[in-house]
C-alpha positions, 0 to 999 in steps of 0.5 A: 172768492178763492179759498184755501182750506188748511189742516193736517189731514182732510176727508176721508180721514175720519175726525171732527175737524176733517168732517167740518172742513170737508163740509165747508169745502162743499158749501163754498163750492156749492156757492160758486167759490174756487176751493182748494184743500191743502192737507198732508193726508186725504183725497179729493172730495168732489170734482169742484174742489182741488185737493193738493197733498203736501206731506209735510203738513201731516202731523204724522209725517216722520220729519214732523214727528222727529222735530216734535220729539225735541220740541216737546222736551223744550228744545228747538232743533235746527231741523225745525227752522229748515222745515219752517223755510220749506213749508213757507215755500210750499205755502207760497206756491199754493196760496198766493193766488187765493183770497183767504186761507182758512187754517183749521186747528193748525194755529191752535195745536202743537201737532205741527209747529213748523206749519204754524210758524210758516203760516205765521211768517206769511201773515207777517210778510204778505198782504194777501191772502188774509187768514182766518184762524179756526180754533176747534181746540186750544193746546194752551188751555188743555191740561193734558198738553201742558208738559209738551208746551214751553215758554218762548218760540214757537210754542207762544205762537199758539197764544199770540194774536196774530197780525191781521188774522180773523179768529173763529171759535166753534163755541162760546166756551172756546171764544171765552178761553181764547180771548183770555188766552190772547188777551183780546176782547170777545168781539174780536172772535167770531163763534161759528158753530159746527153743523149737521148734514140732516139728509145723511144723518137720517139715512134717507132713501133716495125717494125721500131725499127727492121729497125733502128737497123738492118740497123744502121740508126742513124749512117746516116747523113743526112738520106734522105727519098724516100717513093715510090714504086719501079717503073721506073717513081719514078726515084730512080736511079736519087736519088742514083746518087744524093746521091753518089755526096753528099757522096763526102762531107757528107760521112755518108749520106744515102737514105731509099726507103720504098716501095715494088715493084710496083704491076702491072708491071712485069718489076718492078723486072727488074728495081729493079735488075738494081737499085741493080746493080747501087747501087753496081757500085756507092759503095752505098751498106751501104747507099741505103736501100731498105726496100723491101730487109728486109721486102717485104710486104707493110709497114703500115702507122704508120711505114712510119710515123715513117720514116718521123720523123727519116729522115732529108729530103725528096728526090723526083725525080719522072719523073711524078706524079698525085699529091704528098702526100709525100710533104704534109706528109713532111710538117707536119713532118717539113722535108725539101723537095727536089723535081723534078720540075714537075707541081704537086709537084711545085703546092703543094710545092710552094716556100717552097720546093727546086725543081730541073730540071730532066736535071740538073746534080746530082752533081749540085743538091747535091751541092744545097741540101748540102747548104740548109741543112748546113745553116738550124739551125734546121737541124744542131741541129738535126744532132748534137744531133743524133751524140753526145747525143745518149746514146750509143755515150755517153757510147763510148765517155765518160763513157767507158774511165771514168771507165776504168781509173786505178786511178781517177784524 
C-alpha cells in the first residue's frame, strides 16, 4: 500500500499529534508499506519514509495566518479561495499515486481551513486515494474555539460527514462527540487509541533492549524477576515450580533469572544443568529465561535496574540469605515482593511483602501470588497497558485492518 500522512507539522516538531503521526509512519514502513508524510514543518524521520515539506500546510504559514484572522471574524476573503486552489494542486502532485490519505486533525480543527477545503474537494472530485479522517480534537465541541467558528462554508466542513471518508477517533468520548456532531451512527466511526513505545519510555540500556527483543519479554504477563546468581542456595528450582503452577491460570507468566553461574563453586555448572532439565520437564522453555544463556558475563547494574522497571513482581525463594538487597531494590521500583519466609528477608520486608514457607506447596504459593497480583489495581493497569497499548499491538489490532479494507465504510 502507498500511504500519505497529512498534518500541519511532523516530527521532530513536538506535539501529541506529531508523535502519533511519526509512530504510524514507522509502523507502516516496518510492515512493508510505502509511506510519505506531507507537512508544513518537520524533517525526514527515517530513510524508508519520504518527507515532503509543503509550506502552505503549516498552520503558522504567514498566508494561512492572514486568512485565518479574517475567518475568525466570520469573513471569507477572496484570498482564501486562491489558497484552496493552490493547495488542491499541491495535493494532486503528492497523493494521486497513493492508496490512502490519512489526515490527522486537519479536518477536525480550523487551524488551516484552506487545507481542509482542498482535502474536501479531493474527496468530492477524485475516486482515489480514499481518505481517513483521524480526529484527535474537535473544534466544534471545544468551548474555547467557539468564538472563531461561524455558520456556513468553510467552517461547516468541520461538522460535515465527508463523502466516502472513513472516520477514526482516539477515544470513545471523541467517538460519541463526533457521532453527535455529524449525526451519524457510532458504528461509522472507528476508535483507534494512541500508544506507547515501551523501549523508549523505559529508557532501556542497549543490552537490555537486546534481551527484551530476543526473548520477546513484552509478551509475558506477569513477568517475574529473580536477580540472583545461579547457585543452589537461591532455590531457583522452587521459583520454576511456582511459575509452572501459575501458568495453569496465567499462561503468559514468565521468569527472568539475571545472574551468571556462581563464581566460587564448580558444582554450580551441574546445578545449572539440572535447572535446564527441570525447565524442559515443566515445559517452561519459553517461560524461564536465564540471561546467562544469552550473555554469560556479569551484567552491569544499569541493566539489572532496567529489569526492575520491566518486571511485574520480584520472586525470591532463597533458602538462605545474609541480607536481601533485591527487596530494597524492588521497594524503590514499586514492585510487589514474593519471598521466602526466612529471617533476613522478613526483617527487611516486614509486612510490606508476601512471604511463603519453603515447606508450602508450589500450588498454594502460586494461588496466593495470583490473588495479590489480580487484586492490585496498579499491577492490573500495568498489565493492560502492556497488553493493549504497545504500538505493535495497535498496528496488529487496528491499523492493519484499517488500511487493508477494500473500501472505507
